[in-house]
Biopython code that builds the backbone (N, CA, C, O; Angstrom):
import numpy as np
from Bio.PDB.StructureBuilder import StructureBuilder

atoms = [
    (1, "MET", "N", (-125.880, -118.794, 92.795)),
    (1, "MET", "CA", (-124.900, -119.444, 91.764)),
    (1, "MET", "C", (-124.601, -118.534, 90.596)),
    (1, "MET", "O", (-125.241, -117.519, 90.323)),
    (2, "ASN", "N", (-123.375, -119.088, 89.821)),
    (2, "ASN", "CA", (-122.966, -118.138, 88.812)),
    (2, "ASN", "C", (-123.676, -118.960, 87.600)),
    (2, "ASN", "O", (-124.082, -120.117, 87.707)),
    (3, "ILE", "N", (-123.757, -118.130, 86.388)),
    (3, "ILE", "CA", (-124.065, -118.566, 85.091)),
    (3, "ILE", "C", (-123.586, -119.882, 84.731)),
    (3, "ILE", "O", (-124.388, -120.795, 84.537)),
    (4, "ILE", "N", (-122.422, -120.035, 84.634)),
    (4, "ILE", "CA", (-121.886, -121.303, 84.086)),
    (4, "ILE", "C", (-122.597, -122.387, 84.751)),
    (4, "ILE", "O", (-123.084, -123.272, 84.048)),
    (5, "ALA", "N", (-122.759, -122.444, 86.449)),
    (5, "ALA", "CA", (-123.160, -123.602, 86.968)),
    (5, "ALA", "C", (-124.757, -123.765, 86.742)),
    (5, "ALA", "O", (-125.218, -124.902, 86.842)),
    (6, "LEU", "N", (-125.587, -122.730, 86.454)),
    (6, "LEU", "CA", (-126.936, -122.817, 86.312)),
    (6, "LEU", "C", (-127.055, -123.297, 84.925)),
    (6, "LEU", "O", (-127.965, -124.100, 84.723)),
    (7, "THR", "N", (-126.172, -122.897, 83.746)),
    (7, "THR", "CA", (-126.395, -123.517, 82.544)),
    (7, "THR", "C", (-125.833, -124.912, 82.411)),
    (7, "THR", "O", (-126.292, -125.599, 81.498)),
    (8, "LYS", "N", (-125.078, -125.330, 83.046)),
    (8, "LYS", "CA", (-124.588, -126.883, 83.333)),
    (8, "LYS", "C", (-125.476, -127.657, 83.930)),
    (8, "LYS", "O", (-125.676, -128.821, 83.584)),
    (9, "LYS", "N", (-126.161, -126.999, 85.000)),
    (9, "LYS", "CA", (-127.416, -128.139, 85.429)),
    (9, "LYS", "C", (-128.559, -127.983, 84.616)),
    (9, "LYS", "O", (-129.412, -128.866, 84.705)),
    (10, "LEU", "N", (-128.790, -126.871, 83.703)),
    (10, "LEU", "CA", (-129.973, -126.994, 82.890)),
    (10, "LEU", "C", (-129.681, -128.008, 81.679)),
    (10, "LEU", "O", (-130.576, -128.740, 81.259)),
    (11, "VAL", "N", (-128.436, -128.015, 81.161)),
    (11, "VAL", "CA", (-128.034, -128.915, 80.027)),
    (11, "VAL", "C", (-127.913, -130.395, 80.607)),
    (11, "VAL", "O", (-128.183, -131.365, 79.898)),
    (12, "ASP", "N", (-127.522, -130.516, 81.843)),
    (12, "ASP", "CA", (-127.513, -131.950, 82.474)),
    (12, "ASP", "C", (-129.044, -132.554, 82.611)),
    (12, "ASP", "O", (-129.340, -133.717, 82.338)),
    (13, "LYS", "N", (-129.877, -131.636, 83.043)),
    (13, "LYS", "CA", (-131.332, -132.172, 83.139)),
    (13, "LYS", "C", (-131.811, -132.256, 81.956)),
    (13, "LYS", "O", (-132.440, -133.300, 81.783)),
    (14, "VAL", "N", (-131.740, -131.256, 80.665)),
    (14, "VAL", "CA", (-132.302, -131.834, 79.499)),
    (14, "VAL", "C", (-131.670, -132.886, 79.065)),
    (14, "VAL", "O", (-132.442, -133.717, 78.587)),
    (15, "CYS", "N", (-130.537, -133.187, 79.041)),
    (15, "CYS", "CA", (-129.929, -134.188, 78.292)),
    (15, "CYS", "C", (-130.242, -135.529, 79.056)),
    (15, "CYS", "O", (-130.276, -136.475, 78.268)),
    (16, "ARG", "N", (-130.434, -135.815, 80.110)),
    (16, "ARG", "CA", (-130.786, -136.946, 80.947)),
    (16, "ARG", "C", (-132.275, -137.104, 80.810)),
    (16, "ARG", "O", (-132.650, -138.269, 80.943)),
    (17, "HIS", "N", (-133.254, -136.180, 80.567)),
    (17, "HIS", "CA", (-134.547, -136.346, 80.727)),
    (17, "HIS", "C", (-135.198, -136.024, 79.434)),
    (17, "HIS", "O", (-136.427, -135.965, 79.421)),
    (18, "GLY", "N", (-134.542, -135.813, 78.367)),
    (18, "GLY", "CA", (-134.997, -135.389, 77.158)),
    (18, "GLY", "C", (-135.634, -136.496, 76.233)),
    (18, "GLY", "O", (-135.495, -137.704, 76.425)),
    (19, "PRO", "N", (-136.273, -135.986, 75.318)),
    (19, "PRO", "CA", (-136.899, -137.075, 74.227)),
    (19, "PRO", "C", (-136.104, -138.096, 73.674)),
    (19, "PRO", "O", (-134.981, -137.730, 73.326)),
    (20, "ARG", "N", (-136.389, -139.276, 73.502)),
    (20, "ARG", "CA", (-135.572, -140.318, 72.949)),
    (20, "ARG", "C", (-136.490, -140.927, 71.944)),
    (20, "ARG", "O", (-137.509, -141.429, 72.417)),
    (21, "HIS", "N", (-136.311, -140.990, 70.471)),
    (21, "HIS", "CA", (-136.878, -142.001, 69.696)),
    (21, "HIS", "C", (-136.554, -143.272, 69.393)),
    (21, "HIS", "O", (-135.365, -143.569, 69.281)),
    (22, "ARG", "N", (-137.373, -144.048, 69.245)),
    (22, "ARG", "CA", (-137.320, -145.643, 69.409)),
    (22, "ARG", "C", (-136.169, -145.926, 67.964)),
    (22, "ARG", "O", (-135.254, -146.749, 68.003)),
    (23, "CYS", "N", (-136.442, -145.164, 66.925)),
    (23, "CYS", "CA", (-135.436, -145.339, 65.877)),
    (23, "CYS", "C", (-134.046, -144.689, 65.866)),
    (23, "CYS", "O", (-133.403, -144.660, 64.817)),
    (24, "CYS", "N", (-133.636, -144.245, 66.832)),
    (24, "CYS", "CA", (-132.442, -143.663, 66.793)),
    (24, "CYS", "C", (-131.441, -144.377, 67.245)),
    (24, "CYS", "O", (-131.653, -145.252, 68.085)),
    (25, "LYS", "N", (-130.170, -144.123, 66.759)),
    (25, "LYS", "CA", (-129.359, -145.243, 66.717)),
    (25, "LYS", "C", (-128.000, -144.718, 67.687)),
    (25, "LYS", "O", (-126.950, -145.357, 67.752)),
    (26, "HIS", "N", (-128.205, -143.705, 68.258)),
    (26, "HIS", "CA", (-127.165, -143.315, 69.589)),
    (26, "HIS", "C", (-127.743, -143.808, 70.803)),
    (26, "HIS", "O", (-128.618, -143.243, 71.459)),
    (27, "TYR", "N", (-127.078, -145.123, 71.107)),
    (27, "TYR", "CA", (-127.667, -145.833, 72.209)),
    (27, "TYR", "C", (-127.700, -145.218, 73.560)),
    (27, "TYR", "O", (-128.716, -145.317, 74.248)),
    (28, "GLU", "N", (-126.367, -144.423, 74.086)),
    (28, "GLU", "CA", (-126.195, -143.916, 75.359)),
    (28, "GLU", "C", (-126.764, -142.626, 75.467)),
    (28, "GLU", "O", (-126.920, -142.245, 76.627)),
    (29, "ASP", "N", (-127.095, -141.899, 74.625)),
    (29, "ASP", "CA", (-127.607, -140.714, 74.697)),
    (29, "ASP", "C", (-129.045, -140.443, 74.140)),
    (29, "ASP", "O", (-129.519, -141.195, 73.288)),
    (30, "ASN", "N", (-129.721, -139.392, 74.613)),
    (30, "ASN", "CA", (-131.094, -139.082, 74.183)),
    (30, "ASN", "C", (-130.708, -138.136, 72.862)),
    (30, "ASN", "O", (-129.579, -137.839, 72.472)),
    (31, "CYS", "N", (-131.977, -137.762, 72.306)),
    (31, "CYS", "CA", (-131.627, -136.912, 70.830)),
    (31, "CYS", "C", (-130.954, -135.501, 71.189)),
    (31, "CYS", "O", (-129.998, -135.044, 70.562)),
    (32, "ILE", "N", (-131.476, -134.966, 72.109)),
    (32, "ILE", "CA", (-130.845, -133.784, 72.439)),
    (32, "ILE", "C", (-129.595, -133.713, 72.998)),
    (32, "ILE", "O", (-128.875, -132.741, 72.771)),
    (33, "SER", "N", (-129.261, -134.574, 73.664)),
    (33, "SER", "CA", (-127.727, -134.765, 74.203)),
    (33, "SER", "C", (-126.951, -134.911, 73.105)),
    (33, "SER", "O", (-125.904, -134.276, 72.983)),
    (34, "TYR", "N", (-127.444, -135.875, 72.078)),
    (34, "TYR", "CA", (-126.661, -135.947, 70.765)),
    (34, "TYR", "C", (-126.400, -135.020, 69.881)),
    (34, "TYR", "O", (-125.476, -135.103, 69.073)),
    (35, "CYS", "N", (-127.234, -134.021, 69.972)),
    (35, "CYS", "CA", (-127.108, -132.739, 69.134)),
    (35, "CYS", "C", (-126.189, -131.734, 69.983)),
    (35, "CYS", "O", (-125.360, -131.087, 69.343)),
    (36, "ILE", "N", (-126.262, -131.562, 71.289)),
    (36, "ILE", "CA", (-125.444, -130.808, 71.916)),
    (36, "ILE", "C", (-124.134, -131.158, 71.857)),
    (36, "ILE", "O", (-123.392, -130.240, 71.508)),
    (37, "LYS", "N", (-123.588, -132.266, 72.105)),
    (37, "LYS", "CA", (-122.410, -133.110, 72.084)),
    (37, "LYS", "C", (-121.813, -132.750, 70.844)),
    (37, "LYS", "O", (-120.665, -132.305, 70.842)),
    (38, "GLY", "N", (-122.612, -132.925, 69.535)),
    (38, "GLY", "CA", (-122.006, -132.736, 68.369)),
    (38, "GLY", "C", (-121.529, -131.333, 68.063)),
    (38, "GLY", "O", (-120.507, -131.046, 67.438)),
    (39, "PHE", "N", (-122.503, -130.412, 68.644)),
    (39, "PHE", "CA", (-122.183, -128.669, 68.464)),
    (39, "PHE", "C", (-121.026, -128.387, 69.525)),
    (39, "PHE", "O", (-120.281, -127.443, 69.259)),
    (40, "ILE", "N", (-120.813, -129.048, 70.608)),
    (40, "ILE", "CA", (-119.545, -128.649, 71.426)),
    (40, "ILE", "C", (-118.457, -129.230, 70.838)),
    (40, "ILE", "O", (-117.482, -128.492, 70.693)),
    (41, "ARG", "N", (-118.357, -130.505, 70.413)),
    (41, "ARG", "CA", (-117.132, -130.944, 69.687)),
    (41, "ARG", "C", (-116.746, -130.279, 68.472)),
    (41, "ARG", "O", (-115.537, -130.102, 68.321)),
    (42, "MET", "N", (-117.604, -129.838, 67.489)),
    (42, "MET", "CA", (-117.161, -129.181, 66.284)),
    (42, "MET", "C", (-116.890, -127.694, 66.520)),
    (42, "MET", "O", (-116.018, -127.142, 65.850)),
    (43, "PHE", "N", (-117.661, -126.947, 67.529)),
    (43, "PHE", "CA", (-117.300, -125.660, 67.948)),
    (43, "PHE", "C", (-115.623, -125.647, 68.523)),
    (43, "PHE", "O", (-114.881, -124.740, 68.147)),
    (44, "SER", "N", (-115.233, -126.489, 69.247)),
    (44, "SER", "CA", (-113.988, -126.794, 69.936)),
    (44, "SER", "C", (-113.032, -126.627, 68.885)),
    (44, "SER", "O", (-112.207, -125.715, 68.836)),
    (45, "VAL", "N", (-113.226, -127.878, 67.740)),
    (45, "VAL", "CA", (-112.565, -128.082, 66.555)),
    (45, "VAL", "C", (-112.421, -126.850, 65.830)),
    (45, "VAL", "O", (-111.290, -126.503, 65.489)),
    (46, "GLY", "N", (-113.460, -126.119, 65.540)),
    (46, "GLY", "CA", (-113.334, -124.879, 64.667)),
    (46, "GLY", "C", (-112.520, -123.811, 65.352)),
    (46, "GLY", "O", (-111.613, -123.220, 64.764)),
    (47, "TYR", "N", (-112.873, -123.560, 66.664)),
    (47, "TYR", "CA", (-112.268, -122.638, 67.447)),
    (47, "TYR", "C", (-110.700, -122.932, 67.581)),
    (47, "TYR", "O", (-109.936, -121.969, 67.512)),
    (48, "LEU", "N", (-110.282, -123.980, 67.734)),
    (48, "LEU", "CA", (-108.747, -124.410, 67.862)),
    (48, "LEU", "C", (-107.999, -124.302, 66.517)),
    (48, "LEU", "O", (-106.793, -124.056, 66.489)),
    (49, "ILE", "N", (-108.781, -124.501, 65.335)),
    (49, "ILE", "CA", (-108.287, -124.452, 64.190)),
    (49, "ILE", "C", (-107.839, -122.911, 63.726)),
    (49, "ILE", "O", (-106.814, -122.552, 63.145)),
    (50, "GLN", "N", (-108.912, -122.182, 64.165)),
    (50, "GLN", "CA", (-108.771, -120.734, 63.843)),
    (50, "GLN", "C", (-107.509, -120.187, 64.712)),
    (50, "GLN", "O", (-106.625, -119.467, 64.248)),
    (51, "CYS", "N", (-107.566, -120.576, 65.827)),
    (51, "CYS", "CA", (-106.515, -120.132, 66.934)),
    (51, "CYS", "C", (-105.136, -120.533, 66.473)),
    (51, "CYS", "O", (-104.154, -119.806, 66.616)),
    (52, "CYS", "N", (-105.103, -122.070, 65.752)),
    (52, "CYS", "CA", (-103.622, -122.356, 65.320)),
    (52, "CYS", "C", (-103.214, -121.585, 64.223)),
    (52, "CYS", "O", (-102.040, -121.253, 64.062)),
    (53, "LEU", "N", (-104.261, -121.240, 63.347)),
    (53, "LEU", "CA", (-103.965, -120.450, 62.138)),
    (53, "LEU", "C", (-103.554, -118.892, 62.554)),
    (53, "LEU", "O", (-102.804, -118.215, 61.851)),
    (54, "ARG", "N", (-104.008, -118.529, 63.499)),
    (54, "ARG", "CA", (-103.545, -117.103, 63.905)),
    (54, "ARG", "C", (-102.353, -116.843, 64.744)),
    (54, "ARG", "O", (-101.899, -115.718, 64.952)),
    (55, "ILE", "N", (-101.860, -117.979, 65.227)),
    (55, "ILE", "CA", (-100.531, -117.992, 65.930)),
    (55, "ILE", "C", (-99.301, -117.604, 65.239)),
    (55, "ILE", "O", (-98.482, -116.812, 65.706)),
    (56, "PRO", "N", (-99.193, -118.247, 64.008)),
    (56, "PRO", "CA", (-97.741, -117.697, 63.400)),
    (56, "PRO", "C", (-97.883, -116.326, 62.906)),
    (56, "PRO", "O", (-96.913, -115.573, 62.994)),
    (57, "SER", "N", (-99.007, -115.911, 62.385)),
    (57, "SER", "CA", (-98.982, -114.484, 62.195)),
    (57, "SER", "C", (-98.818, -113.609, 63.219)),
    (57, "SER", "O", (-98.420, -112.454, 63.065)),
    (58, "ALA", "N", (-99.159, -114.195, 64.441)),
    (58, "ALA", "CA", (-99.285, -113.047, 65.530)),
    (58, "ALA", "C", (-97.926, -113.297, 66.257)),
    (58, "ALA", "O", (-97.637, -112.330, 66.963)),
    (59, "PHE", "N", (-97.179, -114.112, 66.290)),
    (59, "PHE", "CA", (-96.070, -114.756, 66.680)),
    (59, "PHE", "C", (-94.795, -113.626, 66.782)),
    (59, "PHE", "O", (-94.005, -113.652, 67.726)),
    (60, "ARG", "N", (-94.711, -112.659, 65.710)),
    (60, "ARG", "CA", (-93.864, -111.795, 65.624)),
    (60, "ARG", "C", (-94.286, -110.670, 66.755)),
    (60, "ARG", "O", (-93.504, -110.340, 67.646)),
    (61, "HIS", "N", (-95.396, -110.210, 66.641)),
    (61, "HIS", "CA", (-95.914, -109.467, 67.757)),
    (61, "HIS", "C", (-95.720, -109.695, 69.040)),
    (61, "HIS", "O", (-95.371, -108.798, 69.806)),
    (62, "LEU", "N", (-95.943, -111.035, 69.446)),
    (62, "LEU", "CA", (-95.900, -111.427, 70.998)),
    (62, "LEU", "C", (-94.607, -111.055, 71.518)),
    (62, "LEU", "O", (-94.524, -110.727, 72.702)),
    (63, "PHE", "N", (-93.587, -111.068, 70.777)),
    (63, "PHE", "CA", (-92.519, -110.410, 71.535)),
    (63, "PHE", "C", (-92.494, -109.039, 72.045)),
    (63, "PHE", "O", (-92.066, -108.704, 73.150)),
    (64, "THR", "N", (-92.903, -108.410, 71.305)),
    (64, "THR", "CA", (-93.031, -106.881, 71.356)),
    (64, "THR", "C", (-94.055, -106.497, 72.306)),
    (64, "THR", "O", (-93.784, -105.688, 73.193)),
    (65, "LYS", "N", (-95.307, -107.052, 72.190)),
    (65, "LYS", "CA", (-96.536, -106.909, 73.084)),
    (65, "LYS", "C", (-97.076, -108.189, 73.348)),
    (65, "LYS", "O", (-97.876, -108.877, 72.714)),
    (66, "PRO", "N", (-96.374, -108.398, 74.596)),
    (66, "PRO", "CA", (-96.990, -109.984, 75.257)),
    (66, "PRO", "C", (-98.568, -109.548, 75.683)),
    (66, "PRO", "O", (-99.295, -110.500, 75.968)),
    (67, "SER", "N", (-99.042, -108.476, 75.738)),
    (67, "SER", "CA", (-100.522, -108.442, 76.126)),
    (67, "SER", "C", (-101.572, -108.916, 74.899)),
    (67, "SER", "O", (-102.754, -109.183, 75.121)),
    (68, "ARG", "N", (-101.036, -108.968, 73.760)),
    (68, "ARG", "CA", (-101.777, -109.371, 72.616)),
    (68, "ARG", "C", (-102.077, -110.730, 72.778)),
    (68, "ARG", "O", (-103.138, -111.088, 72.268)),
    (69, "LEU", "N", (-101.412, -111.573, 73.356)),
    (69, "LEU", "CA", (-101.970, -113.061, 73.451)),
    (69, "LEU", "C", (-103.349, -113.306, 73.759)),
    (69, "LEU", "O", (-104.022, -114.073, 73.071)),
    (70, "LEU", "N", (-103.875, -112.609, 74.896)),
    (70, "LEU", "CA", (-105.123, -112.611, 75.126)),
    (70, "LEU", "C", (-106.378, -112.490, 73.628)),
    (70, "LEU", "O", (-107.299, -113.199, 73.222)),
    (71, "SER", "N", (-105.814, -111.327, 73.242)),
    (71, "SER", "CA", (-106.434, -110.927, 71.966)),
    (71, "SER", "C", (-106.573, -111.940, 70.979)),
    (71, "SER", "O", (-107.518, -112.031, 70.195)),
    (72, "LEU", "N", (-105.405, -112.841, 71.062)),
    (72, "LEU", "CA", (-105.375, -113.629, 69.917)),
    (72, "LEU", "C", (-106.302, -114.881, 70.344)),
    (72, "LEU", "O", (-106.557, -115.668, 69.432)),
    (73, "PHE", "N", (-106.791, -115.136, 71.511)),
    (73, "PHE", "CA", (-107.633, -116.421, 71.822)),
    (73, "PHE", "C", (-109.165, -115.824, 71.956)),
    (73, "PHE", "O", (-110.151, -116.525, 71.730)),
    (74, "TYR", "N", (-109.233, -114.564, 72.316)),
    (74, "TYR", "CA", (-110.700, -113.744, 72.356)),
    (74, "TYR", "C", (-110.989, -112.917, 71.200)),
    (74, "TYR", "O", (-111.436, -111.771, 71.267)),
    (75, "ASN", "N", (-110.670, -113.647, 69.975)),
    (75, "ASN", "CA", (-110.868, -113.035, 68.617)),
    (75, "ASN", "C", (-112.453, -113.099, 68.249)),
    (75, "ASN", "O", (-112.995, -114.007, 68.880)),
    (76, "LYS", "N", (-113.224, -112.481, 67.516)),
    (76, "LYS", "CA", (-114.387, -112.778, 67.077)),
    (76, "LYS", "C", (-114.435, -113.581, 66.059)),
    (76, "LYS", "O", (-115.510, -114.171, 65.955)),
    (77, "GLU", "N", (-113.487, -113.861, 65.106)),
    (77, "GLU", "CA", (-113.468, -114.544, 63.979)),
    (77, "GLU", "C", (-113.306, -116.057, 64.567)),
    (77, "GLU", "O", (-113.895, -117.021, 64.078)),
    (78, "ASN", "N", (-112.475, -116.126, 65.622)),
    (78, "ASN", "CA", (-112.310, -117.750, 66.111)),
    (78, "ASN", "C", (-113.577, -118.292, 66.517)),
    (78, "ASN", "O", (-113.820, -119.487, 66.347)),
    (79, "PHE", "N", (-114.637, -117.283, 67.188)),
    (79, "PHE", "CA", (-115.865, -118.170, 67.425)),
    (79, "PHE", "C", (-116.642, -118.160, 66.453)),
    (79, "PHE", "O", (-117.532, -119.010, 66.490)),
    (80, "GLN", "N", (-116.601, -117.259, 65.302)),
    (80, "GLN", "CA", (-117.405, -117.432, 64.193)),
    (80, "GLN", "C", (-117.282, -118.788, 63.629)),
    (80, "GLN", "O", (-118.272, -119.484, 63.401)),
    (81, "LEU", "N", (-115.897, -119.219, 63.369)),
    (81, "LEU", "CA", (-115.683, -120.299, 62.439)),
    (81, "LEU", "C", (-116.214, -121.530, 63.614)),
    (81, "LEU", "O", (-116.801, -122.486, 63.105)),
    (82, "GLY", "N", (-116.093, -121.546, 64.671)),
    (82, "GLY", "CA", (-116.551, -122.521, 65.534)),
    (82, "GLY", "C", (-118.076, -122.652, 65.743)),
    (82, "GLY", "O", (-118.631, -123.737, 65.916)),
    (83, "ALA", "N", (-118.692, -121.492, 65.714)),
    (83, "ALA", "CA", (-119.998, -121.290, 65.594)),
    (83, "ALA", "C", (-120.567, -121.912, 64.398)),
    (83, "ALA", "O", (-121.545, -122.653, 64.496)),
    (84, "PHE", "N", (-119.948, -121.625, 63.143)),
    (84, "PHE", "CA", (-120.439, -122.074, 62.066)),
    (84, "PHE", "C", (-120.217, -123.650, 62.012)),
    (84, "PHE", "O", (-121.255, -124.258, 61.748)),
    (85, "LEU", "N", (-119.232, -124.342, 62.180)),
    (85, "LEU", "CA", (-119.040, -125.830, 62.486)),
    (85, "LEU", "C", (-119.975, -126.364, 63.281)),
    (85, "LEU", "O", (-120.678, -127.288, 62.872)),
    (86, "GLY", "N", (-120.099, -125.870, 64.470)),
    (86, "GLY", "CA", (-120.925, -126.378, 65.297)),
    (86, "GLY", "C", (-122.661, -126.426, 64.952)),
    (86, "GLY", "O", (-123.360, -127.370, 65.322)),
    (87, "SER", "N", (-123.099, -125.462, 64.326)),
    (87, "SER", "CA", (-124.298, -125.071, 63.879)),
    (87, "SER", "C", (-124.439, -126.150, 62.800)),
    (87, "SER", "O", (-125.369, -126.951, 62.882)),
    (88, "PHE", "N", (-123.532, -126.210, 61.760)),
    (88, "PHE", "CA", (-123.776, -127.206, 60.612)),
    (88, "PHE", "C", (-123.545, -128.453, 61.174)),
    (88, "PHE", "O", (-123.977, -129.235, 60.327)),
    (89, "VAL", "N", (-123.139, -129.060, 62.058)),
    (89, "VAL", "CA", (-123.151, -130.526, 62.573)),
    (89, "VAL", "C", (-124.513, -130.590, 63.346)),
    (89, "VAL", "O", (-125.289, -131.511, 63.089)),
    (90, "SER", "N", (-124.824, -129.664, 64.265)),
    (90, "SER", "CA", (-126.269, -130.001, 65.200)),
    (90, "SER", "C", (-127.341, -129.605, 64.094)),
    (90, "SER", "O", (-128.392, -130.174, 64.390)),
    (91, "ILE", "N", (-127.453, -129.020, 63.193)),
    (91, "ILE", "CA", (-128.546, -129.019, 62.480)),
    (91, "ILE", "C", (-128.654, -130.218, 61.389)),
    (91, "ILE", "O", (-129.732, -130.512, 60.874)),
    (92, "TYR", "N", (-127.562, -130.815, 61.115)),
    (92, "TYR", "CA", (-127.494, -132.124, 60.398)),
    (92, "TYR", "C", (-128.120, -133.022, 61.428)),
    (92, "TYR", "O", (-129.032, -133.720, 60.985)),
    (93, "LYS", "N", (-127.831, -133.163, 62.730)),
    (93, "LYS", "CA", (-128.062, -134.279, 63.551)),
    (93, "LYS", "C", (-129.661, -133.986, 63.979)),
    (93, "LYS", "O", (-130.420, -134.945, 64.121)),
    (94, "VAL", "N", (-130.152, -132.548, 64.186)),
    (94, "VAL", "CA", (-131.423, -132.513, 64.189)),
    (94, "VAL", "C", (-132.391, -132.998, 63.230)),
    (94, "VAL", "O", (-133.516, -133.435, 63.474)),
    (95, "SER", "N", (-131.728, -132.848, 61.927)),
    (95, "SER", "CA", (-132.703, -133.378, 60.946)),
    (95, "SER", "C", (-132.542, -134.739, 60.827)),
    (95, "SER", "O", (-133.258, -135.380, 60.057)),
]
sb = StructureBuilder()
sb.init_structure("model")
sb.init_model(0)
sb.init_chain("A")
sb.init_seg("    ")
for serial, (resi, resn, name, xyz) in enumerate(atoms, 1):
    if name == "N":
        sb.init_residue(resn, " ", resi, " ")
    sb.init_atom(name, np.array(xyz, "f"), 0.0, 1.0, " ", f" {name:<3s}", serial, name[0])
structure = sb.get_structure()
């Protein structure tokens, strides 16, 4: 099996059988699932915002070198903003 399938299986197992406190207000999920879903949601929002901000500046170069399109999406700064927003939300939800 590949890494993605193993990771998905692990996350599903943890999210289904993880701890749940009686005072929690997230009814359909447990606490770990609630934090992971918040991280993934905000990571994707931050990543997409950063990609959308880079598209106009790289639009001119895309006609001369179309191979730069992949580097637009796999840029380190895109992942940094997504990781920042995702960790910010998940730390808040953990606390």
